[in-house]
DRENPA-3360 file (N, C-alpha, C; in nm, 2 decimals, always signed):
BEGIN
1 = MARAFDKI = +3.48/-0.02/-2.40/+3.46/+0.04/-2.27/+3.34/+0.13/-2.27 ~ +3.33/+0.21/-2.38/+3.22/+0.31/-2.39/+3.09/+0.24/-2.39 ~ +3.08/+0.12/-2.46/+2.96/+0.04/-2.46/+2.92/+0.00/-2.32 ~ +3.02/-0.05/-2.24/+2.99/-0.09/-2.11/+2.93/+0.02/-2.02 ~ +2.99/+0.14/-2.04/+2.94/+0.26/-1.97/+2.79/+0.29/-2.01 ~ +2.77/+0.28/-2.14/+2.64/+0.30/-2.20/+2.53/+0.20/-2.14 ~ +2.57/+0.08/-2.13/+2.48/-0.03/-2.07/+2.45/+0.00/-1.93 ~ +2.56/+0.04/-1.85/+2.54/+0.07/-1.71/+2.45/+0.19/-1.70;
9 = GNAVARII = +2.48/+0.30/-1.78/+2.39/+0.42/-1.78/+2.25/+0.39/-1.81 ~ +2.22/+0.30/-1.91/+2.09/+0.26/-1.94/+2.02/+0.19/-1.83 ~ +2.10/+0.10/-1.76/+2.04/+0.02/-1.65/+2.01/+0.11/-1.54 ~ +2.09/+0.20/-1.51/+2.06/+0.30/-1.40/+1.94/+0.38/-1.43 ~ +1.93/+0.43/-1.56/+1.82/+0.51/-1.60/+1.69/+0.43/-1.58 ~ +1.69/+0.30/-1.62/+1.57/+0.21/-1.60/+1.53/+0.20/-1.45 ~ +1.63/+0.18/-1.37/+1.61/+0.17/-1.23/+1.55/+0.29/-1.17 ~ +1.60/+0.41/-1.21/+1.55/+0.54/-1.16/+1.41/+0.56/-1.21;
17 = AEFSRLKR = +1.38/+0.52/-1.34/+1.24/+0.54/-1.39/+1.15/+0.45/-1.32 ~ +1.18/+0.32/-1.29/+1.10/+0.23/-1.22/+1.07/+0.28/-1.08 ~ +1.17/+0.33/-1.01/+1.16/+0.39/-0.87/+1.06/+0.51/-0.88 ~ +1.08/+0.59/-0.97/+0.99/+0.71/-0.99/+0.85/+0.67/-1.01 ~ +0.83/+0.57/-1.10/+0.69/+0.52/-1.13/+0.63/+0.46/-1.00 ~ +0.70/+0.38/-0.92/+0.65/+0.33/-0.80/+0.62/+0.44/-0.70 ~ +0.70/+0.53/-0.69/+0.68/+0.65/-0.60/+0.56/+0.72/-0.63 ~ +0.54/+0.75/-0.76/+0.42/+0.83/-0.81/+0.30/+0.75/-0.78;
25 = RREGIVKE = +0.30/+0.61/-0.80/+0.19/+0.53/-0.78/+0.15/+0.53/-0.63 ~ +0.25/+0.52/-0.55/+0.22/+0.51/-0.40/+0.17/+0.65/-0.36 ~ +0.23/+0.76/-0.41/+0.18/+0.89/-0.37/+0.04/+0.91/-0.42 ~ +0.00/+0.85/-0.53/-0.14/+0.86/-0.58/-0.24/+0.79/-0.50 ~ -0.20/+0.69/-0.43/-0.29/+0.61/-0.35/-0.29/+0.65/-0.21 ~ -0.17/+0.68/-0.15/-0.16/+0.72/-0.01/-0.17/+0.87/+0.01 ~ -0.26/+0.91/+0.09/-0.28/+1.05/+0.12/-0.25/+1.07/+0.27 ~ -0.18/+1.18/+0.31/-0.15/+1.20/+0.45/-0.25/+1.28/+0.52;
33 = ITTVDELN = -0.29/+1.24/+0.64/-0.38/+1.32/+0.72/-0.29/+1.39/+0.82 ~ -0.30/+1.52/+0.83/-0.22/+1.60/+0.92/-0.30/+1.68/+1.02 ~ -0.43/+1.70/+0.99/-0.52/+1.79/+1.07/-0.65/+1.72/+1.10 ~ -0.72/+1.76/+1.20/-0.85/+1.71/+1.24/-0.95/+1.73/+1.12 ~ -0.94/+1.85/+1.05/-1.03/+1.87/+0.94/-1.00/+1.77/+0.83 ~ -0.88/+1.74/+0.80/-0.85/+1.64/+0.70/-0.90/+1.50/+0.74 ~ -0.89/+1.47/+0.87/-0.94/+1.35/+0.92/-1.09/+1.34/+0.90 ~ -1.16/+1.45/+0.93/-1.31/+1.45/+0.92/-1.35/+1.44/+0.77;
41 = DCLESTSE = -1.27/+1.50/+0.68/-1.30/+1.48/+0.54/-1.28/+1.34/+0.49 ~ -1.17/+1.28/+0.55/-1.15/+1.14/+0.52/-1.26/+1.05/+0.56 ~ -1.31/+1.07/+0.69/-1.41/+0.99/+0.75/-1.55/+1.01/+0.67 ~ -1.57/+1.14/+0.63/-1.69/+1.17/+0.55/-1.69/+1.09/+0.42 ~ -1.57/+1.08/+0.36/-1.56/+1.01/+0.23/-1.60/+0.86/+0.24 ~ -1.59/+0.81/+0.36/-1.62/+0.66/+0.37/-1.77/+0.63/+0.36 ~ -1.86/+0.73/+0.34/-2.00/+0.71/+0.31/-2.01/+0.65/+0.17 ~ -1.91/+0.68/+0.09/-1.91/+0.63/-0.05/-1.82/+0.51/-0.08;
49 = RPVFIFKH = -1.72/+0.50/+0.00/-1.62/+0.39/-0.02/-1.53/+0.38/+0.10 ~ -1.50/+0.25/+0.14/-1.41/+0.23/+0.26/-1.27/+0.28/+0.23 ~ -1.20/+0.31/+0.34/-1.06/+0.36/+0.33/-0.99/+0.29/+0.44 ~ -0.86/+0.27/+0.42/-0.76/+0.23/+0.52/-0.69/+0.35/+0.58 ~ -0.68/+0.36/+0.71/-0.60/+0.46/+0.78/-0.48/+0.39/+0.85 ~ -0.36/+0.42/+0.81/-0.24/+0.36/+0.87/-0.19/+0.46/+0.97 ~ -0.19/+0.43/+1.10/-0.13/+0.51/+1.21/+0.01/+0.47/+1.22 ~ +0.10/+0.57/+1.21/+0.24/+0.54/+1.20/+0.32/+0.63/+1.30;
57 = STRCPISA = +0.41/+0.56/+1.37/+0.50/+0.64/+1.46/+0.64/+0.65/+1.39 ~ +0.68/+0.77/+1.36/+0.81/+0.79/+1.29/+0.93/+0.76/+1.39 ~ +0.90/+0.73/+1.51/+1.00/+0.71/+1.61/+1.02/+0.56/+1.64 ~ +0.94/+0.47/+1.58/+0.93/+0.33/+1.62/+0.98/+0.24/+1.50 ~ +1.08/+0.15/+1.53/+1.12/+0.06/+1.42/+1.02/-0.04/+1.38 ~ +0.93/-0.08/+1.48/+0.82/-0.18/+1.44/+0.73/-0.11/+1.35 ~ +0.70/+0.02/+1.37/+0.61/+0.09/+1.29/+0.67/+0.11/+1.15 ~ +0.80/+0.13/+1.14/+0.87/+0.15/+1.01/+0.86/+0.02/+0.93;
65 = RAKSRVAQ = +0.87/-0.09/+1.00/+0.86/-0.22/+0.93/+0.72/-0.24/+0.88 ~ +0.62/-0.21/+0.96/+0.48/-0.22/+0.92/+0.45/-0.13/+0.80 ~ +0.50/-0.01/+0.81/+0.49/+0.08/+0.69/+0.55/+0.03/+0.57 ~ +0.66/-0.04/+0.58/+0.72/-0.10/+0.46/+0.64/-0.21/+0.41 ~ +0.57/-0.29/+0.50/+0.48/-0.40/+0.45/+0.36/-0.34/+0.38 ~ +0.31/-0.23/+0.43/+0.20/-0.17/+0.36/+0.24/-0.12/+0.22 ~ +0.36/-0.06/+0.21/+0.41/-0.01/+0.09/+0.43/-0.12/-0.01 ~ +0.48/-0.23/+0.04/+0.50/-0.35/-0.05/+0.37/-0.40/-0.10;
73 = FLDSKTDK = +0.27/-0.40/-0.01/+0.14/-0.45/-0.06/+0.09/-0.36/-0.17 ~ +0.10/-0.23/-0.15/+0.05/-0.13/-0.25/+0.13/-0.15/-0.38 ~ +0.26/-0.17/-0.37/+0.34/-0.18/-0.49/+0.30/-0.31/-0.57 ~ +0.25/-0.41/-0.50/+0.21/-0.53/-0.56/+0.08/-0.52/-0.64 ~ +0.01/-0.41/-0.62/-0.12/-0.39/-0.69/-0.10/-0.32/-0.82 ~ -0.19/-0.34/-0.91/-0.18/-0.26/-1.04/-0.22/-0.12/-1.01 ~ -0.17/-0.03/-1.10/-0.20/+0.11/-1.08/-0.35/+0.14/-1.07 ~ -0.38/+0.22/-0.97/-0.52/+0.26/-0.95/-0.62/+0.15/-0.95;
81 = NGGLPEFY = -0.59/+0.04/-0.89/-0.68/-0.07/-0.89/-0.82/-0.03/-0.84 ~ -0.92/-0.04/-0.92/-1.05/+0.01/-0.88/-1.11/-0.05/-0.75 ~ -1.07/-0.17/-0.72/-1.13/-0.24/-0.60/-1.05/-0.21/-0.48 ~ -0.94/-0.14/-0.49/-0.86/-0.12/-0.37/-0.90/+0.01/-0.30 ~ -0.93/-0.01/-0.17/-0.97/+0.12/-0.09/-0.85/+0.21/-0.09 ~ -0.88/+0.34/-0.08/-0.77/+0.44/-0.06/-0.70/+0.42/+0.07 ~ -0.57/+0.45/+0.07/-0.49/+0.44/+0.20/-0.45/+0.58/+0.24 ~ -0.47/+0.60/+0.37/-0.43/+0.73/+0.43/-0.32/+0.70/+0.53;
89 = LLKVVESR = -0.23/+0.79/+0.55/-0.12/+0.78/+0.65/-0.15/+0.89/+0.75 ~ -0.14/+0.85/+0.88/-0.15/+0.94/+0.99/-0.03/+0.92/+1.08 ~ +0.06/+1.02/+1.08/+0.17/+1.01/+1.17/+0.13/+1.06/+1.31 ~ +0.14/+0.96/+1.40/+0.08/+0.99/+1.53/+0.15/+1.09/+1.62 ~ +0.28/+1.11/+1.60/+0.36/+1.21/+1.68/+0.34/+1.34/+1.62 ~ +0.36/+1.36/+1.49/+0.35/+1.49/+1.42/+0.21/+1.54/+1.41 ~ +0.11/+1.45/+1.41/-0.03/+1.49/+1.40/-0.11/+1.43/+1.51 ~ -0.07/+1.46/+1.63/-0.13/+1.40/+1.75/-0.27/+1.44/+1.77;
97 = AASNALAE = -0.31/+1.56/+1.74/-0.46/+1.60/+1.75/-0.54/+1.51/+1.66 ~ -0.50/+1.49/+1.54/-0.58/+1.41/+1.45/-0.58/+1.26/+1.49 ~ -0.47/+1.21/+1.54/-0.46/+1.08/+1.59/-0.55/+1.05/+1.71 ~ -0.55/+1.15/+1.81/-0.64/+1.14/+1.92/-0.79/+1.15/+1.88 ~ -0.82/+1.24/+1.78/-0.96/+1.25/+1.73/-1.00/+1.12/+1.66 ~ -0.91/+1.06/+1.59/-0.95/+0.93/+1.52/-0.99/+0.82/+1.63 ~ -0.90/+0.81/+1.73/-0.93/+0.71/+1.83/-1.07/+0.74/+1.90 ~ -1.09/+0.87/+1.93/-1.22/+0.91/+1.99/-1.34/+0.89/+1.90;
105 = QLGVEHQS = -1.33/+0.93/+1.78/-1.44/+0.92/+1.69/-1.48/+0.78/+1.65 ~ -1.38/+0.69/+1.63/-1.41/+0.56/+1.59/-1.42/+0.46/+1.71 ~ -1.38/+0.51/+1.83/-1.39/+0.42/+1.95/-1.29/+0.31/+1.94 ~ -1.18/+0.33/+1.87/-1.08/+0.23/+1.86/-0.96/+0.27/+1.94 ~ -0.92/+0.18/+2.03/-0.81/+0.21/+2.12/-0.68/+0.24/+2.04 ~ -0.61/+0.34/+2.08/-0.49/+0.38/+2.01/-0.38/+0.28/+2.02 ~ -0.32/+0.25/+1.91/-0.20/+0.16/+1.90/-0.12/+0.22/+1.78 ~ +0.00/+0.19/+1.79/+0.09/+0.23/+1.68/+0.21/+0.14/+1.67;
113 = PQLILVDK = +0.22/+0.08/+1.55/+0.15/+0.10/+1.43/+0.01/+0.04/+1.43 ~ -0.08/+0.09/+1.36/-0.22/+0.04/+1.35/-0.28/+0.07/+1.21 ~ -0.35/-0.03/+1.16/-0.42/-0.02/+1.03/-0.56/-0.04/+1.06 ~ -0.64/+0.06/+1.02/-0.79/+0.06/+1.04/-0.86/+0.07/+0.91 ~ -0.96/-0.02/+0.89/-1.04/-0.01/+0.77/-1.17/+0.06/+0.81 ~ -1.21/+0.17/+0.75/-1.32/+0.25/+0.79/-1.43/+0.25/+0.68 ~ -1.55/+0.22/+0.71/-1.66/+0.22/+0.61/-1.78/+0.28/+0.68 ~ -1.84/+0.38/+0.61/-1.96/+0.45/+0.66/-1.93/+0.51/+0.79;
121 = GRSIWNTS = -1.81/+0.57/+0.81/-1.78/+0.64/+0.93/-1.75/+0.56/+1.05 ~ -1.74/+0.43/+1.04/-1.71/+0.34/+1.15/-1.60/+0.24/+1.12 ~ -1.52/+0.20/+1.22/-1.42/+0.10/+1.20/-1.48/-0.04/+1.18 ~ -1.45/-0.10/+1.07/-1.50/-0.24/+1.05/-1.39/-0.34/+1.06 ~ -1.27/-0.30/+1.08/-1.16/-0.39/+1.09/-1.04/-0.31/+1.14 ~ -0.96/-0.37/+1.23/-0.83/-0.31/+1.26/-0.73/-0.41/+1.31 ~ -0.61/-0.38/+1.29/-0.50/-0.46/+1.34/-0.38/-0.38/+1.37 ~ -0.28/-0.44/+1.44/-0.16/-0.36/+1.47/-0.04/-0.44/+1.47;
129 = HHNINADN = +0.07/-0.37/+1.48/+0.21/-0.42/+1.49/+0.24/-0.52/+1.39 ~ +0.28/-0.64/+1.43/+0.32/-0.75/+1.33/+0.21/-0.81/+1.25 ~ +0.09/-0.78/+1.29/-0.03/-0.83/+1.21/-0.06/-0.75/+1.09 ~ +0.01/-0.64/+1.07/-0.01/-0.56/+0.95/+0.07/-0.62/+0.84 ~ +0.01/-0.69/+0.76/+0.08/-0.76/+0.65/-0.02/-0.78/+0.53 ~ +0.03/-0.82/+0.42/-0.05/-0.83/+0.29/-0.16/-0.93/+0.31 ~ -0.14/-1.04/+0.37/-0.25/-1.14/+0.38/-0.37/-1.08/+0.46 ~ -0.34/-1.02/+0.57/-0.44/-0.96/+0.65/-0.51/-0.84/+0.58;
137 = IEKAIQSA = -0.44/-0.76/+0.51/-0.50/-0.65/+0.43/-0.59/-0.71/+0.33 ~ -0.55/-0.81/+0.26/-0.64/-0.88/+0.16/-0.76/-0.93/+0.22 ~ -0.75/-1.00/+0.34/-0.87/-1.05/+0.41/-0.96/-0.94/+0.45 ~ -0.91/-0.83/+0.49/-0.99/-0.71/+0.53/-1.07/-0.66/+0.41 ~ -1.00/-0.65/+0.30/-1.06/-0.60/+0.17/-1.18/-0.69/+0.13 ~ -1.15/-0.82/+0.14/-1.25/-0.92/+0.10/-1.37/-0.92/+0.19 ~ -1.34/-0.91/+0.32/-1.46/-0.90/+0.42/-1.54/-0.78/+0.40 ~ -1.48/-0.66/+0.36/-1.55/-0.54/+0.34/-1.64/-0.55/+0.21;
145 = AA = -1.59/-0.63/+0.12/-1.66/-0.64/-0.01/-1.78/-0.74/+0.00 ~ -1.78/-0.82/+0.10/-1.88/-0.92/+0.12/-2.01/-0.87/+0.17;
% end
């Protein structure tokens, strides 16, 4: 009986370790934008490398599912993949000023959920709602690299 508990304990420890690793990886790739200053810093960084900005409504189940698809996409990538643009999260309700500034600065009509690929300070691709998925994210990355 003690061996069975040891095996269960080891399995639980492995699951917790894997969850922690995935959480750390995602936190290392996804940065949250909460202010207009952080948004401006993010947009300035696109002079060197494209970034994705995911606009998320914490009150919307469609947005929650889209966020989950983005997280699954990121989890499917190797740690700190050099070819993968950075991903930023912008919560549209909690960070409304930054969300409005993003729409104004990029000239992209506000939608939520919405995923925008920004390069050199301008939107080069965007999609929303159910079109936020791994295949479309991959296509956007490939088109930005071309």
